[in-house]
N, C-alpha and C positions, 0 to 999 in steps of 0.2 A: 333421154339419158345420154350424156356425153362422157366418153372416157378418153383419158390422155394416153397416147402411145408410149411405150417404154422403149428407150434407146440404150443399147449396151455398147456405147463408144468405147469404153475402157476394159472390155472384157478380157482381152488378151494382152494387157500391159505387162511390162517386165516385173512390176511389183507382184502380180498375182503369181507368175512364174516362180519368182523367188520364194514365196510363201509355200508353194508346192514343193520346191526342192528342200526347203528347210524342215520338212516333216521328217525326213531321215536323218537330219543333222545329229541329233542325240545318239542314234544308232552308230554312226561313223565315228563320232567322238568317243564312244565307248570302246569301240574296236582299236582306234588308235591308242588310247590310254593303256588298253591291255598290252599292246606292243611295246610301250615304252616302260612298263612296270618291271622293275627289278627286286627281287626278294632279298631279304637280309641274309647274310652269310657270316663265317667266322671272323672276318674282318671288320664288317660294317653291321651294327646291330639294328637297322632300321631299313625300310623299303625305300628305294630310289624310284622317283616318279616325276612326271611334268606337272608341277603345281598348277601351273596356269590352266592346263587342260582339266585337271580335277576340279577346280574352281568353277570352270565354265560348264562343265557338266552338272555339278552340284547347283548351279544357278538356275537351271530348268526345273528345279525342285520336283513337283508331282510328274511333270512331263519326262523326267529322266528315269523315273522308277521302272517303267516297262522296258526301256532299251537294256537296263542293267539287269533285270530279272530274266529277259529273253537270252542274254549272253550266259547268265549262270546256269540256265536250264540245260544247256548244252556243254557247259564247261567240265573238262576233265582234268586238265593239268592244274598243279598247285598255284602256278603264277596267276593263271586266269581266275581261279576261284578266289584267290586272296585279293586280286585287283577288283574284282566285282564286289565283294564285301566290303573292301575299303571305300569304294565308290558309295555304296549304301550308307556307310557311316557319315561320309561327307554330306549326302543328301539329307539325312536326319539333322546334322548340324546346320545345314542351310535352311531348316524350318519346314521341310516338306511334311506333309500330313499323309497318313495311310501306309507307312513303311511297315508298320505291323503286320499288313495283310500279305506281305512277301513271305511270311513264315512257312507256308507249304513249299515254296521253292528252296528256301535257304535251309530248311530242316535237313534235307538230305546231306549235308555236310556236317551234322551233329556229332557224328562219330568218327570224323576224319582225324587221322593221326598226325598231321601237320599242325606244328604249334602256331604257325602263322595264321592258317584258317580258324584255329580255335580262339585266338586272340580277337580276330576281326568278328567272329561270332559274339564272343563275349561283349564286345563293345555294342554292337547291335542290340542284344538282348538286354544290356544294361539301360540302354536308352528307351527302348520300346516296352520292356517289362512284359513281354508276351507270356501269358501263364505256361504255355508248353515248353518254354525255354529253360526254365529251372532244372528239371530233371537232367537234360543233356549237360547243363553247366555242372552239376553235382558229379555226373559220371566222368567228364573231363578232368575235373579237378582231382578225384579219387585216383584215377589212372595215372595222371601226371605225378601224383604224390607216390605212387608205388614204384614210378620209373622215372625218377627225377633227371631233367637234362637242363643245363643252364646255358647251353649255347645256341644261338647267339643271346637269349634272354629267357627268363622264366615265365612261360605262359600262365602259370597259377596266380601271378600278380593280378592280371587283368580278369582271369576267370573268377578269382576270390573276390575282387571288387564288385564284379556283376552279382555274385550270389550275395554279397552283403547289401547291395542295393535292393535286391528282391525282398530280403529280410527286413530291411528298414522300411520298405514302402509297405510291407504287410503289417509290421508292427505298429506303424503310424496310423493305419486305418483301424486296428484293434484298440489302440490307446487313445485316439481322439475322435471316435464316433460321437455324433451329437444326439 
């Protein structure tokens, strides 16, 4: 029996070093995005952020979910929470699969008082239709209806749209079962 020796000539090439360094790239991009994210205020009714950085993070699709959820696990400030949820929305829009499995992480923000956080959660729940998201959406909607605030926007527009999406989807299943 004859065996051919295996030679690892290219084991420590620049290419393999770059691949190792790129493992942390999504984490670094998420950190940088959060630093650049500016919440809406009385003068500007939309968030300001680095669009190119958001697009790059979203382009990683499934690979970017963990860095974003890792950041959200420790996020305390409204700015960081909103930025992380915004990125999850963008990741969904990019076509990533499995974002609904982030519910255990993002659900801790279900009863957050911030309208920015509520709008981002409503967008995620509208797109993923996580069954456990309906109740918190109803709670947000009712609380906001009892204490309406229009500055800088009305969060119940997005929350109500998410609720309607849940109802439409449920109704479609009941009406069009084969």
